[in-house]
VEXDREN-2710 file (C-alpha; in Angstrom, 1 decimal):
% VEXDREN-2710
k/r/px/py/pz
1/MET/20.8/89.1/55.7
2/GLU/18.7/92.2/55.1
3/THR/21.2/94.6/56.5
4/ILE/24.0/93.3/54.3
5/GLN/21.7/93.5/51.2
6/LYS/20.8/97.1/52.1
7/ILE/24.5/98.1/52.4
8/GLU/25.3/96.4/49.1
9/GLN/22.4/98.2/47.4
10/LEU/23.6/101.6/48.7
11/PHE/27.1/100.8/47.5
12/GLU/25.7/100.1/44.0
13/GLU/23.9/103.4/44.0
14/ILE/27.2/105.2/45.1
15/GLN/29.1/103.5/42.2
16/LYS/26.5/104.8/39.7
17/ASP/26.1/108.3/41.2
18/PRO/29.2/109.8/43.0
19/ASN/26.9/112.5/44.5
20/TRP/25.0/110.0/46.5
21/PRO/24.9/110.8/50.3
22/THR/27.8/108.6/51.4
23/ASP/27.6/109.5/55.1
24/ASP/24.4/107.6/55.4
25/PHE/26.1/104.6/53.8
26/PHE/29.0/104.6/56.3
27/ASP/26.6/105.2/59.2
28/LEU/24.8/102.0/58.3
29/ILE/28.1/100.1/58.3
30/TRP/29.3/101.5/61.6
31/VAL/26.0/100.8/63.4
32/ASN/25.8/97.2/62.2
33/THR/29.5/96.1/62.0
34/SER/29.6/94.4/65.4
35/HIS/26.3/92.6/64.8
36/LEU/26.9/91.2/61.3
37/PRO/28.8/87.9/60.4
38/LYS/32.5/88.8/60.4
39/ALA/33.2/87.0/57.1
40/GLU/30.5/88.9/55.3
41/ILE/31.4/92.3/56.6
42/ARG/35.1/91.7/55.9
43/THR/34.3/90.8/52.3
44/LEU/32.0/93.8/51.8
45/MET/34.5/96.2/53.4
46/ASP/37.3/94.9/51.1
47/GLU/35.2/95.5/48.1
48/VAL/34.3/99.1/49.3
49/TYR/37.9/99.9/50.1
50/ASP/39.3/98.6/46.9
51/TRP/36.7/100.6/44.8
52/ALA/37.4/103.7/46.9
53/LYS/41.2/103.3/46.4
54/GLU/40.7/103.1/42.7
55/HIS/38.7/106.3/42.7
56/GLU/40.8/108.2/45.2
57/GLN/41.6/111.1/42.9
58/ASN/38.0/111.8/42.0
59/GLN/36.4/110.8/45.3
60/PRO/38.9/111.8/48.0
61/HIS/36.2/112.1/50.7
62/PHE/34.8/108.7/50.0
63/PHE/38.3/107.2/50.1
64/ALA/39.0/108.8/53.5
65/MET/35.7/107.5/54.8
66/ALA/36.4/104.0/53.5
67/THR/39.8/104.1/55.1
68/PHE/38.4/105.0/58.4
69/CYS/35.6/102.4/58.1
70/ASN/38.3/99.8/57.5
71/ALA/39.8/100.9/60.9
72/GLY/36.4/100.1/62.5
73/VAL/36.2/96.7/60.9
74/TYR/39.7/95.8/62.2
75/HIS/38.6/96.9/65.6
76/VAL/35.7/94.4/65.5
77/PHE/38.3/91.7/64.6
78/ASP/40.3/92.8/67.8
79/ASN/43.2/93.8/65.6
80/PHE/43.6/97.1/67.4
81/ILE/47.1/98.0/66.0
82/GLU/45.8/97.7/62.4
83/ALA/42.7/99.6/63.4
84/MET/44.9/102.4/64.8
85/ARG/47.0/102.4/61.7
86/TYR/44.0/102.9/59.4
87/ALA/42.6/105.6/61.7
88/ASN/45.9/107.5/61.5
89/ILE/45.9/107.3/57.7
90/SER/42.3/108.5/57.5
91/GLN/43.1/111.4/59.8
92/LYS/45.8/112.5/57.4
93/LEU/43.4/112.1/54.4
94/PHE/40.7/114.1/56.1
95/GLU/43.3/116.8/57.0
96/ASP/44.3/117.0/53.3
97/ILE/40.7/117.8/52.2
98/ASN/40.1/120.1/55.2
99/ASP/37.4/117.9/56.7
100/ASP/37.4/118.8/60.4
101/ASP/34.6/116.3/61.3
102/GLY/36.5/113.5/59.5
103/VAL/39.6/114.4/61.5
104/ALA/37.4/114.2/64.6
105/ILE/36.0/110.7/64.0
106/SER/39.5/109.6/63.2
107/LYS/40.7/110.8/66.6
108/VAL/37.8/109.0/68.3
109/GLY/38.8/105.9/66.4
110/ILE/42.4/106.2/67.5
111/GLY/41.3/106.8/71.1
112/PHE/39.0/103.8/71.0
113/SER/41.9/101.6/69.9
114/TYR/44.1/102.9/72.7
115/ARG/41.3/102.2/75.1
116/SER/41.0/98.6/73.9
117/MET/44.8/98.1/74.4
118/GLY/44.5/99.5/78.0
119/GLU/46.3/102.8/77.2
120/ILE/44.0/105.1/79.2
121/GLN/45.8/108.5/78.9
122/PRO/46.1/108.7/75.1
123/ALA/42.6/107.1/74.7
124/PHE/41.1/109.9/76.9
125/LYS/43.0/112.6/75.0
126/TYR/42.1/111.5/71.5
127/CYS/38.4/110.8/72.3
128/LEU/38.0/114.1/74.1
129/ASP/39.6/116.0/71.2
130/GLY/37.4/114.3/68.6
131/LEU/34.3/114.6/70.7
132/ASP/34.7/118.3/71.2
133/GLN/34.6/118.9/67.4
134/LEU/31.6/116.5/66.8
135/THR/29.7/118.1/69.6
136/LYS/30.0/121.5/68.0
137/THR/28.8/120.3/64.6
138/GLY/26.4/117.5/65.7
139/LYS/27.7/115.2/62.9
140/PHE/28.5/111.5/63.0
141/LYS/26.3/110.7/66.0
142/VAL/27.5/107.1/66.1
143/TRP/31.0/108.2/66.8
144/GLN/29.8/110.7/69.3
145/ILE/28.2/107.8/71.1
146/ILE/31.4/105.7/70.9
147/GLY/33.5/108.7/72.2
148/LEU/31.1/109.3/75.1
149/TYR/31.0/105.6/76.0
150/CYS/34.8/105.4/75.9
151/ILE/35.4/108.5/78.0
152/GLY/32.6/107.5/80.4
153/GLY/34.2/104.1/80.9
154/ILE/37.5/105.7/81.7
155/TYR/35.9/108.1/84.2
156/ALA/34.1/105.1/85.8
157/GLU/37.4/103.1/86.1
158/THR/39.2/106.0/87.6
159/ASN/36.5/106.6/90.2
160/HIS/35.2/109.9/88.7
161/ALA/31.5/108.8/89.1
162/ASP/29.9/112.2/88.4
163/GLU/31.9/112.8/85.2
164/ALA/31.1/109.2/84.1
165/LEU/27.4/109.6/84.7
166/GLY/27.5/112.9/82.8
167/MET/29.0/111.2/79.8
168/PHE/26.6/108.2/79.9
169/GLN/23.6/110.4/80.2
170/ARG/24.7/112.5/77.2
171/GLY/25.1/109.3/75.4
172/LEU/21.6/108.2/76.2
173/VAL/20.2/111.4/74.7
174/ILE/22.1/110.8/71.4
175/ALA/21.2/107.1/71.4
176/ASP/17.5/108.1/71.6
177/ALA/18.1/110.5/68.7
178/VAL/19.5/107.8/66.4
179/ASP/17.0/105.3/67.6
180/LYS/19.5/102.5/68.3
181/LEU/18.4/100.5/71.3
182/PHE/21.6/98.5/71.8
183/PHE/23.5/101.8/72.3
184/LYS/21.0/102.9/74.8
185/ALA/21.3/99.6/76.6
186/ARG/25.1/100.0/76.8
187/PHE/24.8/103.4/78.5
188/LEU/22.1/102.1/80.9
189/ASN/24.3/99.3/81.9
190/GLY/27.2/101.7/82.3
191/ILE/25.1/103.9/84.6
192/ALA/24.0/100.8/86.6
193/GLY/27.6/99.8/87.0
194/ILE/28.4/103.2/88.6
195/TYR/25.4/102.9/90.9
196/MET/26.7/99.5/92.0
197/ARG/30.1/101.1/92.9
198/GLN/28.3/103.7/94.9
199/LYS/26.3/101.0/96.6
200/LYS/23.0/102.5/95.2
201/TYR/21.7/99.0/94.6
202/GLY/18.1/99.9/94.0
203/MET/19.0/102.5/91.4
204/ALA/21.4/100.0/89.8
205/LEU/18.7/97.3/89.5
206/GLU/16.3/99.8/87.9
207/LYS/18.8/100.7/85.2
208/TYR/19.8/97.0/84.6
209/GLN/16.1/96.1/84.3
210/GLU/15.5/99.1/82.0
211/ALA/18.3/97.9/79.7
212/LEU/17.0/94.4/79.7
213/ASP/13.5/95.5/78.8
214/LEU/14.6/97.2/75.6
215/ASN/13.8/95.3/72.4
216/TYR/17.2/94.7/70.9
217/ASP/19.2/91.8/69.5
218/ASN/20.2/88.7/71.5
219/ASN/23.9/89.5/71.6
220/ASP/23.3/92.7/73.7
221/ARG/20.4/91.0/75.6
222/SER/22.7/88.3/76.7
223/ARG/25.1/90.9/78.1
224/SER/22.2/92.6/80.0
225/LEU/21.2/89.2/81.4
226/THR/24.8/88.5/82.5
227/ASP/25.0/91.9/84.2
228/LEU/21.7/91.2/86.1
229/GLY/23.1/87.8/87.1
230/ASP/26.2/89.6/88.5
231/TYR/24.0/92.0/90.4
232/TYR/21.9/89.3/92.1
233/CYS/25.1/87.3/92.9
234/LYS/26.5/90.3/94.8
235/MET/23.1/90.7/96.5
236/GLY/23.2/87.1/97.6
237/ASP/20.2/86.0/95.6
238/TYR/21.9/83.0/94.0
239/LYS/18.8/81.5/92.6
240/LYS/18.0/84.6/90.5
241/ALA/21.7/85.0/89.6
242/LEU/21.7/81.4/88.3
243/GLU/18.5/81.9/86.3
244/TYR/19.9/85.1/84.5
245/ASN/23.2/83.5/83.7
246/GLU/21.5/80.4/82.4
247/GLN/19.3/82.5/80.1
248/ALA/22.3/84.4/78.8
249/LEU/24.2/81.1/78.3
250/ALA/21.3/79.7/76.2
251/LEU/21.3/82.8/74.0
252/ARG/25.1/82.7/73.5
253/ASN/25.0/79.0/72.7
254/GLU/22.3/79.7/70.2
255/MET/24.4/82.5/68.5
256/LYS/27.6/80.4/68.9
257/ILE/29.3/83.2/70.9
258/VAL/31.7/80.8/72.6
259/ASN/33.8/83.3/74.6
260/GLY/30.7/84.8/76.1
261/ALA/29.3/81.4/76.8
262/VAL/32.4/80.5/78.8
263/THR/31.9/83.6/80.9
264/ASN/28.4/82.6/81.8
265/MET/29.5/79.0/82.6
266/MET/32.2/80.3/84.9
267/ASN/29.6/82.5/86.6
268/ILE/27.3/79.5/87.0
269/GLY/30.2/77.5/88.5
270/GLU/30.9/80.3/91.0
271/ILE/27.2/80.6/91.9
272/SER/27.0/76.8/92.3
273/VAL/30.0/76.9/94.8
274/LYS/28.2/79.6/96.8
275/MET/25.1/77.4/96.8
276/ALA/27.3/74.5/98.1
277/LYS/26.5/72.5/94.9
278/LEU/30.2/71.5/94.4
279/ASN/29.5/68.6/92.0
280/ASP/27.4/70.8/89.8
281/ALA/30.2/73.4/89.9
282/VAL/32.8/70.7/88.8
283/THR/30.6/69.7/85.9
284/ILE/30.0/73.2/84.6
285/TYR/33.6/74.3/85.1
286/GLU/35.0/71.3/83.3
287/SER/32.6/71.9/80.3
288/ALA/33.8/75.6/80.3
289/LEU/37.4/74.4/80.4
290/LYS/37.0/72.3/77.3
291/LEU/35.5/75.3/75.4
292/ALA/38.2/77.6/76.7
293/GLU/40.9/75.1/75.6
294/GLY/39.3/74.8/72.2
295/MET/39.7/78.6/71.7
296/GLN/43.0/78.8/73.6
297/VAL/41.7/81.6/75.8
298/LYS/44.4/81.1/78.4
299/SER/43.2/84.0/80.7
300/LYS/40.0/82.0/81.3
301/MET/41.7/78.6/81.3
302/TYR/43.9/79.4/84.3
303/GLN/40.9/81.0/86.2
304/ILE/38.9/77.7/85.7
305/HIS/41.9/75.6/86.8
306/TYR/42.2/77.7/90.0
307/ALA/38.5/77.4/90.7
308/LEU/38.6/73.6/90.2
309/SER/41.6/73.3/92.4
310/ASP/39.7/75.0/95.2
311/ILE/36.6/72.8/94.7
312/TYR/38.6/69.5/94.7
313/LEU/40.4/70.7/97.8
314/SER/37.0/71.2/99.5
315/LEU/36.0/67.7/98.3
316/ASP/39.2/66.3/99.8
317/ASN/40.4/65.2/96.3
318/LEU/44.0/66.3/96.8
319/SER/45.4/64.7/93.6
320/ASN/42.9/66.5/91.3
321/SER/43.3/69.7/93.3
322/MET/47.1/69.6/92.9
323/ALA/46.8/68.8/89.2
324/HIS/44.6/71.8/88.6
325/LEU/46.8/74.0/90.7
326/ILE/49.9/73.0/88.7
327/ALA/48.0/73.7/85.5
328/TYR/46.9/77.0/86.9
329/GLN/50.5/78.0/87.7
330/GLN/51.9/76.9/84.3
331/ILE/49.2/78.6/82.3
332/ARG/49.3/81.8/84.4
333/GLU/53.0/82.0/83.8
334/ASP/52.5/81.6/80.1
335/VAL/49.9/84.3/80.1
336/ASN/52.3/86.6/82.0
337/HIS/55.0/86.0/79.4
338/GLU/52.6/86.6/76.6
339/ASP/51.2/89.7/78.2
340/MET/54.7/91.1/78.5
341/GLU/55.5/90.2/74.9
342/ARG/52.2/91.8/73.8
343/LYS/52.9/95.0/75.8
344/VAL/56.4/95.3/74.3
345/LYS/55.0/94.7/70.8
346/ASN/52.1/97.1/71.4
347/GLN/54.5/99.8/72.8
348/GLN/56.7/99.4/69.7
349/GLN/53.7/99.7/67.4
350/LEU/52.3/102.5/69.4
351/PHE/55.6/104.3/69.1
352/GLU/55.5/103.8/65.3
353/ALA/51.9/105.0/65.2
354/GLU/52.8/108.1/67.3
355/LEU/55.8/108.7/65.1
356/THR/53.5/108.6/62.1
357/GLN/51.2/111.1/63.8
358/LYS/54.2/113.4/64.5
359/GLU/55.4/113.1/60.9
360/ASN/51.9/113.9/59.7
361/ALA/51.9/117.0/62.0
362/ILE/55.3/118.0/60.6
363/ILE/54.1/117.5/57.0
364/LYS/50.9/119.5/57.8
365/ALA/53.0/122.3/59.3
366/GLN/55.4/122.3/56.4
367/LYS/52.4/122.3/54.0
368/LEU/50.9/125.3/55.8
369/GLU/54.3/127.1/55.7
370/ILE/54.7/126.4/52.0
371/GLU/51.1/127.7/51.3
372/HIS/51.9/130.8/53.4
373/LYS/55.2/131.3/51.5
374/ASN/53.4/130.8/48.2
375/HIS/50.7/133.3/49.2
376/GLN/53.4/135.8/50.1
377/LEU/55.2/135.1/46.8
378/GLU/52.0/135.6/44.8
379/GLU/51.4/138.9/46.6
380/THR/55.0/140.0/45.9
381/ILE/54.6/138.9/42.2
382/GLU/51.3/140.8/42.0
383/GLU/52.9/143.9/43.5
384/LEU/55.8/143.7/41.1
385/THR/53.5/143.1/38.2
386/ILE/51.4/146.1/39.2
387/THR/54.5/148.2/39.6
388/LYS/55.8/147.1/36.2
389/ILE/52.4/147.8/34.6
390/SER/52.3/151.2/36.3
391/ARG/55.7/152.0/34.9
392/ARG/54.8/150.9/31.4
393/ALA/51.6/152.9/31.6
394/LYS/53.5/156.0/32.6
395/ALA/56.0/155.4/29.7
396/ILE/53.1/154.9/27.2
397/THR/51.3/158.0/28.6
398/LEU/54.5/160.0/28.3
399/PHE/54.8/158.9/24.7
400/ILE/51.1/159.8/24.0
401/ALA/51.7/163.2/25.7
402/VAL/54.6/164.0/23.5
403/ALA/52.7/162.9/20.5
404/LEU/49.7/165.1/21.4
405/ILE/52.0/168.1/22.0
406/ILE/53.6/167.6/18.6
407/ILE/50.2/167.2/17.0
408/GLU/49.0/170.3/18.9
409/GLY/52.0/172.2/17.7
410/VAL/51.5/171.2/14.1
411/ILE/47.8/172.0/14.2
412/ASN/48.5/175.3/15.9
413/HIS/51.2/176.3/13.3
414/PHE/49.5/175.2/10.1
415/VAL/45.9/175.7/10.9
416/VAL/45.2/178.0/13.9
417/SER/47.9/180.6/13.0
418/ARG/46.3/181.3/9.6
419/TYR/43.0/182.4/11.2
420/ALA/44.2/183.8/14.5
421/HIS/47.1/186.3/14.8
422/ASP/47.3/186.0/18.5
423/ASN/47.1/182.3/19.1
424/PHE/49.1/182.2/22.4
425/PHE/46.0/181.7/24.6
426/ILE/44.6/179.0/22.2
427/SER/48.0/177.2/22.4
428/LEU/48.1/177.5/26.2
429/ALA/44.5/176.1/26.5
430/ALA/45.3/173.2/24.2
431/GLU/48.5/172.3/26.2
432/GLY/46.6/172.7/29.5
433/ALA/43.9/170.3/28.1
434/ILE/46.6/167.8/27.2
435/VAL/48.1/168.0/30.7
436/LEU/44.7/167.4/32.3
437/MET/44.1/164.4/30.0
438/LEU/47.4/162.7/31.0
439/LYS/46.1/161.1/34.3
440/PRO/42.9/159.6/32.8
441/ILE/45.0/158.3/29.9
442/GLU/47.5/156.7/32.3
443/LYS/44.7/155.0/34.2
444/ALA/43.1/153.7/31.0
445/VAL/46.4/152.3/29.8
446/GLU/47.1/150.7/33.2
447/HIS/43.6/149.1/33.3
448/TYR/44.1/147.8/29.8
449/LEU/47.5/146.3/30.5
450/LEU/46.3/144.8/33.8
451/SER/43.2/143.2/32.2
452/ASN/45.5/141.5/29.6
453/VAL/47.7/140.0/32.4
454/ILE/44.6/138.7/34.2
455/LYS/43.2/137.1/31.1
456/LYS/46.6/135.4/30.4
457/LYS/46.7/134.1/34.1
458/ARG/43.2/132.7/33.9
459/ALA/44.0/131.0/30.6
460/ARG/47.1/129.4/32.1
461/GLN/45.2/128.2/35.2
462/ALA/42.5/126.7/33.0
463/LEU/45.1/124.9/31.0
464/GLU/46.8/123.6/34.2
465/THR/43.5/122.4/35.5
466/SER/42.6/120.5/32.3
467/LEU/46.1/118.9/32.3
468/ALA/45.7/117.8/35.9
END
């Protein structure tokens, strides 16, 4: 694919020239990760991360970015715990190099993982913290978009319609700026969903249609078609609802998006029941059940069994109705147990992730304290050094003063006294001149000693840098 080839070419340029603008490289990955074949993006990301790990010492920023990018790839693979783990690691790496924007995208990534696991409160906190920093600097617009979409979705689910609309509308502006239509479509569908809850059906239809009219890839187009199908189903226009779901199903079958296809088939089955086409509903539900069983998507399996049980009951086929009802109960019970196990496991892993975050915060605080103490120690050492130099300068000046007085005495006795009988005033003037010279001499000696200390310190620092 052209996108994969472009990413690979940019990676080759980065390997040749470490000063290449790497943010553009990672932006390209983030924008396209969810739209590229998973096997290809996983292979590419492994190669990037391995190279970044190898060059961590020389390229700490690139390694931090690659680590965070790895979190994004794990998220696409629905491995949210691993995504959160890498996002936590990247946050620490960005903190170590004092990259506030890197810390911000890591926080949005952590919040996005929490959101995907149904943990709303920490998701809201982390996304909001990260978004606040990114809004100030305007960097990493892709992650601004993700943060806004995540927070907007939380507001929408918790019935804060005005706040949700504000987030989605801000997201639309940024999506226009980065010229990514599928981001714009997501926000338009989000706005439409809020209008639906407010029973503003005309405004909702306008946004749904606006999203559908955008020219973006078939994956997001199938989503918009499905949303429009849901809209018309709620409006009671079952013919249009059926048409939109069938179009979405055709696209998803073409792209082999099986899970999405099952959703559309279930929608078609529900619409067929509403249209009193029970036999058609049985046919489509049974086809959907085979696909769901093939993927072992139990949450959809038990829903289909329940729907088929109702339909067969309406058709007076009690044996089939009972069989599907029993299957529904058994699978639903399995799902409940699995959900409980997953929640326990998630809570355990979330606890470990939060513990890591706390440990990172403690390490950061300790590091700042050590830096502060080192700074104080350096200041103390400098003060002691200056005091020591000042004392040495005074001692040397005193020695020079004594020497000058002796020299002055010798000159006065052997030279001046021969030619001047009253040499008292001459001697007094000479000694006064010596006294006046003492302070400048002391300053000159002190400056000389201090410059020698500075030269030695710089030479030591240069040696330490070369050895590092």
